[in-house]
ZAMARGU-4260 file (C-alpha; in steps of 0.2 Angstrom, whole numbers, plus 5000, padded with zeros to 4 digits):
<rodrens>
0) 5264/4861/5195 | 5247/4851/5196 | 5242/4852/5176 | 5225/4844/5183 | 5220/4857/5196
5) 5216/4874/5190 | 5209/4887/5201 | 5198/4898/5193 | 5200/4918/5195 | 5206/4933/5193
10) 5224/4939/5197 | 5231/4955/5197 | 5248/4957/5194 | 5261/4971/5197 | 5273/4967/5182
15) 5290/4977/5185 | 5303/4984/5172 | 5316/4971/5164 | 5305/4956/5161 | 5291/4950/5150
20) 5276/4947/5153 | 5275/4929/5147 | 5290/4926/5162 | 5276/4937/5176 | 5264/4924/5170
25) 5276/4909/5174 | 5275/4917/5191 | 5258/4917/5193 | 5257/4899/5186 | 5269/4894/5200
30) 5261/4902/5212 | 5245/4896/5209 | 5251/4879/5204 | 5241/4876/5188 | 5247/4880/5169
35) 5229/4887/5164 | 5231/4904/5163 | 5228/4917/5151 | 5234/4939/5152 | 5222/4953/5145
40) 5234/4963/5137 | 5255/4962/5137 | 5268/4974/5143 | 5284/4978/5134 | 5299/4973/5145
45) 5305/4989/5147 | 5287/4992/5155 | 5278/4990/5172 | 5261/4991/5180 | 5245/4980/5180
50) 5243/4966/5171 | 5225/4956/5173 | 5226/4938/5173 | 5214/4927/5172 | 5215/4906/5177
55) 5206/4892/5175 | 5186/4893/5167 | 5188/4912/5166 | 5202/4913/5154 | 5185/4914/5144
60) 5183/4930/5147 | 5201/4935/5141 | 5191/4944/5127 | 5179/4955/5137 | 5193/4961/5148
65) 5207/4965/5135 | 5192/4975/5127 | 5192/4988/5143 | 5200/5004/5143 | 5217/5005/5148
70) 5227/5022/5159 | 5245/5023/5157 | 5259/5035/5163 | 5272/5037/5153 | 5289/5046/5153
75) 5294/5051/5135 | 5312/5058/5131 | 5310/5072/5117 | 5324/5076/5104 | 5331/5056/5104
80) 5322/5043/5095 | 5325/5023/5094 | 5323/5008/5081 | 5310/5001/5095 | 5303/5018/5101
85) 5308/5011/5118 | 5324/5014/5128 | 5330/4997/5124 | 5332/5001/5105 | 5347/5008/5096
90) 5349/5029/5093 | 5341/5033/5075 | 5339/5050/5077 | 5340/5065/5086 | 5332/5082/5086
95) 5329/5097/5095 | 5320/5096/5112 | 5302/5106/5112 | 5296/5117/5125 | 5283/5114/5137
100) 5270/5125/5128 | 5275/5116/5112 | 5269/5100/5119 | 5255/5106/5126 | 5248/5115/5110
105) 5248/5100/5099 | 5241/5086/5114 | 5224/5091/5110 | 5228/5084/5092 | 5230/5068/5098
110) 5212/5064/5107 | 5198/5055/5101 | 5197/5046/5086 | 5215/5043/5078 | 5224/5032/5064
115) 5238/5025/5070 | 5253/5016/5062 | 5259/5005/5075 | 5277/5001/5080 | 5288/4990/5067
120) 5294/4982/5084 | 5277/4975/5090 | 5267/4961/5090 | 5256/4964/5077 | 5256/4951/5063
125) 5261/4955/5045 | 5260/4943/5032 | 5256/4929/5046 | 5272/4934/5056 | 5278/4945/5070
130) 5283/4963/5064 | 5296/4961/5077 | 5304/4945/5072 | 5306/4952/5051 | 5312/4967/5058
135) 5326/4961/5067 | 5331/4949/5052 | 5332/4965/5041 | 5317/4964/5033 | 5308/4979/5026
140) 5291/4979/5035 | 5276/4991/5030 | 5262/4992/5044 | 5246/4996/5041 | 5237/5010/5052
145) 5221/5006/5063 | 5211/5016/5073 | 5211/5019/5091 | 5202/5029/5103 | 5212/5042/5116
150) 5199/5047/5128 | 5212/5059/5137 | 5230/5064/5136 | 5237/5075/5150 | 5254/5083/5154
155) 5257/5079/5173 | 5276/5084/5173 | 5289/5093/5161 | 5308/5095/5162 | 5316/5107/5148
160) 5331/5102/5142 | 5348/5107/5151 | 5367/5109/5148 | 5368/5091/5154 | 5357/5083/5144
165) 5349/5091/5128 | 5332/5082/5128 | 5317/5087/5135 | 5306/5077/5147 | 5285/5075/5147
170) 5276/5065/5159 | 5261/5060/5152 | 5246/5052/5160 | 5235/5042/5145 | 5215/5034/5144
175) 5215/5025/5128 | 5206/5011/5120 | 5213/4992/5116 | 5228/4993/5103 | 5234/5009/5107
180) 5252/5010/5107 | 5258/5022/5118 | 5275/5019/5110 | 5268/5025/5094 | 5259/5039/5102
185) 5276/5047/5108 | 5282/5046/5088 | 5269/5054/5083 | 5267/5067/5098 | 5285/5072/5092
190) 5284/5073/5075 | 5270/5086/5075 | 5281/5095/5087 | 5296/5092/5074 | 5308/5083/5083
195) 5309/5064/5088 | 5306/5054/5104 | 5304/5039/5112 | 5299/5032/5128 | 5310/5032/5145
200) 5298/5022/5153 | 5279/5017/5154 | 5268/5012/5168 | 5250/5005/5166 | 5238/5011/5179
205) 5222/5003/5178 | 5212/4990/5166 | 5195/4995/5166 | 5189/4995/5184 | 5205/4986/5190
210) 5218/4997/5199 | 5236/4996/5200 | 5236/4998/5218 | 5226/4981/5221 | 5239/4971/5212
215) 5250/4959/5220 | 5268/4964/5221 | 5264/4982/5219 | 5276/4986/5232 | 5290/4980/5222
220) 5287/4997/5210 | 5293/5013/5215 | 5288/5031/5214 | 5286/5034/5193 | 5290/5053/5191
225) 5302/5060/5176 | 5319/5056/5188 | 5314/5036/5189 | 5310/5037/5170 | 5327/5044/5164
230) 5335/5029/5176 | 5325/5017/5167 | 5330/5024/5151 | 5350/5023/5155 | 5348/5006/5163
235) 5341/4998/5148 | 5354/5006/5136 | 5366/5003/5148 | 5362/4984/5149 | 5353/4982/5133
240) 5363/4966/5130 | 5362/4958/5147 | 5343/4963/5147 | 5339/4953/5128 | 5349/4937/5136
245) 5338/4938/5151 | 5322/4939/5141 | 5329/4925/5129 | 5331/4914/5146 | 5315/4918/5149
250) 5307/4911/5133 | 5317/4895/5137 | 5310/4894/5153 | 5329/4895/5164 | 5319/4905/5178
255) 5323/4905/5195 | 5308/4900/5208 | 5302/4917/5215 | 5306/4921/5232 | 5291/4914/5244
260) 5287/4930/5250 | 5283/4935/5230 | 5272/4918/5230 | 5263/4923/5247 | 5259/4940/5239
265) 5253/4932/5222 | 5241/4919/5232 | 5233/4932/5244 | 5229/4942/5229 | 5219/4928/5219
270) 5200/4934/5217 | 5185/4921/5214 | 5172/4927/5201 | 5158/4932/5213 | 5143/4942/5206
275) 5151/4957/5215 | 5167/4954/5204 | 5155/4950/5190 | 5146/4966/5193 | 5162/4976/5195
280) 5166/4970/5176 | 5150/4977/5169 | 5139/4961/5168 | 5123/4957/5173 | 5121/4944/5183
285) 5108/4929/5184 | 5107/4915/5197 | 5102/4898/5187 | 5084/4892/5197 | 5087/4873/5205
290) 5073/4865/5195 | 5083/4870/5178 | 5100/4863/5183 | 5100/4847/5173 | 5092/4857/5158
295) 5105/4872/5159 | 5119/4858/5159 | 5112/4849/5146 | 5112/4865/5133 | 5091/4862/5133
300) 5086/4880/5124 | 5087/4895/5137 | 5072/4905/5143 | 5072/4922/5156 | 5061/4910/5167
305) 5076/4900/5172 | 5085/4912/5179 | 5081/4925/5193 | 5088/4942/5190 | 5103/4946/5205
310) 5112/4961/5203 | 5121/4969/5189 | 5129/4986/5187 | 5117/5001/5179 | 5116/5003/5162
315) 5126/5022/5163 | 5141/5012/5171 | 5156/5014/5159 | 5159/4996/5156 | 5142/4989/5157
320) 5140/4976/5146 | 5122/4976/5138 | 5126/4959/5128 | 5131/4947/5139 | 5124/4940/5156
325) 5135/4932/5170 | 5127/4916/5178 | 5128/4909/5194 | 5122/4893/5203 | 5111/4896/5219
330) 5128/4892/5230 | 5136/4907/5221 | 5147/4899/5211 | 5151/4904/5194 | 5140/4894/5181
335) 5144/4903/5164 | 5141/4915/5153 | 5124/4917/5143 | 5122/4928/5127 | 5109/4942/5122
340) 5106/4942/5104 | 5100/4953/5092 | 5080/4946/5095 | 5081/4946/5113 | 5082/4928/5113
345) 5097/4922/5126 | 5109/4909/5119 | 5126/4899/5128 | 5141/4908/5128 | 5151/4894/5139
350) 5146/4884/5154 | 5156/4880/5168 | 5151/4864/5177 | 5146/4864/5196 | 5161/4857/5207
355) 5157/4838/5210 | 5149/4832/5224 | 5155/4842/5241 | 5168/4830/5250 | 5181/4837/5267
360) 5198/4842/5261 | 5210/4835/5274 | 5228/4845/5276 | 5243/4841/5287 | 5250/4856/5294
365) 5265/4854/5283 | 5254/4857/5269 | 5246/4872/5275 | 5264/4879/5279 | 5272/4875/5262
370) 5258/4883/5254 | 5245/4871/5249 | 5231/4876/5255 | 5218/4880/5239 | 5218/4899/5233
375) 5201/4899/5227 | 5198/4898/5249 | 5212/4910/5251 | 5202/4921/5241 | 5185/4919/5251
380) 5195/4918/5269 | 5191/4906/5282 | 5182/4901/5299 | 5190/4891/5310 | 5192/4883/5327
385) 5207/4876/5335 | 5209/4863/5348 | 5214/4844/5352 | 5195/4838/5349 | 5201/4821/5355
390) 5181/4818/5354 | 5167/4830/5348 | 5156/4833/5362 | 5140/4845/5365 | 5155/4858/5368
395) 5162/4857/5352 | 5147/4854/5344 | 5144/4873/5346 | 5162/4877/5341 | 5157/4868/5325
400) 5141/4876/5323 | 5149/4893/5325 | 5162/4889/5313 | 5148/4885/5301 | 5141/4901/5304
405) 5153/4912/5296 | 5144/4918/5281 | 5153/4918/5265 | 5168/4909/5272 | 5176/4892/5272
410) 5175/4882/5286 | 5188/4873/5296 | 5195/4863/5310 | 5213/4861/5316 | 5214/4847/5327
415) 5228/4837/5332 | 5233/4819/5328 | 5234/4816/5346 | 5228/4825/5362 | 5243/4833/5374
420) 5236/4819/5386 | 5244/4806/5377 | 5260/4810/5381 | 5255/4805/5400 | 5260/4790/5406
425) 5244/4785/5413 | 5238/4789/5395 | 5223/4776/5392 | 5215/4782/5375 | 5205/4797/5366
430) 5187/4797/5366 | 5186/4796/5346 | 5200/4788/5334 | 5207/4803/5320 | 5195/4796/5307
435) 5181/4798/5317 | 5183/4814/5322 | 5186/4817/5304 | 5170/4808/5298 | 5160/4819/5313
440) 5167/4836/5303 | 5163/4830/5285 | 5145/4825/5291 | 5143/4843/5299 | 5147/4850/5284
445) 5164/4857/5288 | 5177/4861/5274 | 5193/4855/5277 | 5201/4847/5292 | 5220/4853/5295
450) 5229/4838/5307 | 5243/4844/5318 | 5259/4832/5323 | 5262/4840/5341 | 5281/4842/5336
455) 5294/4848/5350 | 5295/4861/5336 | 5276/4865/5336 | 5275/4864/5355 | 5290/4879/5357
460) 5278/4889/5345 | 5271/4907/5352 | 5252/4907/5353 | 5252/4924/5346 | 5266/4918/5331
465) 5252/4903/5328 | 5237/4916/5326 | 5247/4925/5315 | 5251/4909/5306 | 5232/4907/5302
470) 5230/4924/5296 | 5243/4922/5282 | 5241/4904/5278 | 5224/4901/5279 | 5219/4921/5277
475) 5207/4919/5293 | 5193/4930/5296 | 5185/4921/5310 | 5189/4910/5324 | 5178/4901/5334
480) 5182/4898/5352 | 5178/4892/5370 | 5181/4905/5387 | 5194/4892/5394 | 5204/4894/5375
485) 5225/4895/5378 | 5236/4890/5364 | 5256/4894/5360 | 5270/4888/5372 | 5263/4886/5392
490) 5248/4892/5385 | 5254/4908/5384 | 5241/4914/5372 | 5223/4917/5383 | 5206/4922/5377
495) 5210/4939/5385 | 5226/4944/5376 | 5217/4935/5358 | 5202/4947/5359 | 5216/4961/5357
500) 5225/4952/5344 | 5209/4951/5335 | 5205/4969/5335 | 5223/4974/5331 | 5222/4962/5315
505) 5203/4963/5310 | 5197/4945/5312 | 5182/4942/5322 | 5182/4932/5337 | 5169/4922/5343
510) 5169/4917/5363 | 5154/4902/5364 | 5150/4896/5381 | 5152/4879/5388 | 5138/4866/5389
515) 5134/4858/5406 | 5128/4841/5412 | 5122/4837/5429 | 5128/4855/5435 | 5146/4852/5428
520) 5155/4858/5411 | 5155/4843/5397 | 5174/4839/5394 | 5184/4826/5384 | 5192/4821/5403
525) 5174/4820/5410 | 5167/4806/5395 | 5184/4796/5395 | 5179/4793/5414 | 5163/4789/5409
530) 5166/4777/5396 | 5179/4769/5410 | 5167/4768/5422 | 5155/4759/5408 | 5142/4774/5410
535) 5136/4775/5394 | 5120/4784/5396 | 5131/4799/5403 | 5142/4797/5388 | 5127/4797/5376
540) 5121/4812/5383 | 5138/4822/5382 | 5143/4817/5364 | 5125/4819/5358 | 5128/4800/5351
545) 5133/4784/5358 | 5149/4780/5362 | 5157/4771/5345 | 5173/4762/5344 | 5183/4762/5330
550) 5187/4745/5325 | 5194/4749/5306 | 5208/4740/5302 | 5207/4726/5316 | 5212/4707/5312
555) 5197/4696/5320 | 5202/4679/5325 | 5190/4665/5329 | 5189/4662/5348 | 5176/4649/5349
560) 5158/4644/5342 | 5144/4649/5351 | 5136/4631/5355 | 5117/4628/5344 | 5120/4644/5332
565) 5128/4651/5318 | 5137/4663/5330 | 5155/4662/5334 | 5166/4674/5344 | 5181/4683/5337
570) 5193/4691/5346 | 5206/4707/5341 | 5220/4715/5352 | 5212/4734/5356 | 5217/4750/5350
575) 5228/4761/5361 | 5222/4776/5353 | 5205/4774/5359 | 5198/4772/5379 | 5189/4757/5383
580) 5178/4754/5398 | 5183/4743/5411 | 5182/4723/5408 | 5164/4715/5407 | 5152/4710/5393
585) 5140/4724/5385 | 5127/4726/5373 | 5130/4733/5358 | 5128/4739/5339 | 5141/4733/5327
590) 5141/4746/5311 | 5145/4736/5296 | 5151/4742/5281 | 5143/4739/5263 | 5147/4720/5262
595) 5150/4707/5248 | 5134/4695/5245 | 5147/4679/5243 | 5155/4683/5260 | 5139/4689/5269
600) 5124/4683/5262 | 5115/4692/5274 | 5119/4710/5268 | 5117/4718/5287 | 5122/4736/5289
605) 5120/4735/5308 | 5119/4719/5321 | 5114/4719/5337 | 5126/4709/5347 | 5137/4707/5363
610) 5155/4713/5365 | 5167/4707/5378 | 5182/4718/5385 | 5196/4707/5394 | 5214/4716/5397
615) 5214/4724/5383 | 5206/4712/5371 | 5188/4716/5366 | 5178/4698/5355 | 5162/4700/5347
620) 5149/4688/5344 | 5146/4689/5324 | 5141/4677/5309 | 5153/4666/5304 | 5150/4671/5286
625) 5164/4684/5284 | 5154/4698/5297 | 5171/4701/5305 | 5178/4707/5290 | 5166/4720/5289
630) 5166/4728/5306 | 5168/4748/5304 | 5162/4753/5324 | 5156/4745/5340 | 5144/4756/5346
635) 5139/4754/5368 | 5121/4753/5373 | 5118/4762/5387 | 5110/4751/5401 | 5092/4752/5402
</rodrens>
């Protein structure tokens, strides 16, 4: 787990009964690869349902989300009470089973503002200690009543007592405020009916605007009925000791790694904090103006002129927050919370620094398959193109532009480490090296590159399987390809099949036209042939830049000194990775990395010189004072 990496976002998670909320947090930490998470209200181990979890900088919002109203469904067992008021406790009382009419008669008196005494077995602190810990040691605990608010309390189903079961059961739906104990509510309703009760089962179905049906792992929950509640009750009664041991093991972190499908479901449900999500949470959303960025980050006094009102909920929205404003940078990334004071002056809540200068991220296919792709990017979705891209030319430039046009999506290029032609016996090198191709993507503003090693296993993958992997592993929303696109085993997936798949799977497919030069389609093969023939003017028109030979890592040796000059010939073995022109002497521009003044007093960044190609070796005419160590690339100049 990378503790330095803390993705900031919101996670809706469906907790199952039998595990603690703490254990559920561990599953989320493991899936997201971070320790910095915070929940907005626990559920008891016997309970199930919605946990709203915040990660990274959004943990500052825990108090706000915790304050939302909550909706529960509860199966109440009337006629049997337990010390914990839930199915995991010891039976301490029995009583009569009230009728449906009796329960319905008292329910209205348990709505509105109520004074509620929390259960003794609860996380409430008494004298600095948890009440439940004191109760388990046999100490007497006096719980103070506190005010809660129940907005509605409705009976959805009822089952009367029978010869086989002397208890009656009610399925209730309760909408209530923060701090309301449903176990205590069931106890008090039963007392009003002249009997005792405990919860057989409890499910949280919403927290403010967040719904259980939108949560990760919700498919692991079954129907919630009186029948399922009774089964849950019986399970906890029979397995009380074993479940207690499991909960203790959770606290000791003796946990089993979650199945991969659970990890994938959690990652796919991660949501970044966008203006739309902030508005859903009741925040007004303002955009920080570019000219006030430094003032905001330096904590200078705030004023309304520093912000542009973006969007937000109407004031009659049930979750509207009149006291705080969510702030976003011009690129829509979250910048923090500011507060509106009683005198209408603005003050800082908390500030989220902007991301550091954007750098391209490079992943291997194994990284992507191993779920190393950032969850923030999964939440946004990706716009990608797939190809060998052995030399980015004018046709490829249109593909990259199409990828970058995916509004609100993370842009990416999937390329192979070596082109397919590298396996041919007559292979003479690609147009560009891998480093040059990644540099090209970085200069264009692409967010990430995935480098694929063309293994036997990968080569046998069906095209449709590969595209489905892009959908699941990268949350691909947009795919940009040329008309002649094919992928998969023996090129089985063509553009026609891909069109059908895009409709079925719901991603956008963009088909880009070819680019022609002198009446023929621009291709890497055509550029390669032109390089061999030293037709650098044609190459430059097809690449939209000069042909550049990558010299990084070369070991240059002085071969001979040029007479009456400070220049010498430096020679090295050429790289088999990149194509070279035929033997001859060529005018070139050597591009140099930033040099040390000690080794190279000239301080040059480019140098017009001569390159000689002969028998797989290249020679450059360079100043003798350390320049060879700085040669990064050699650009071949078209003949005049």
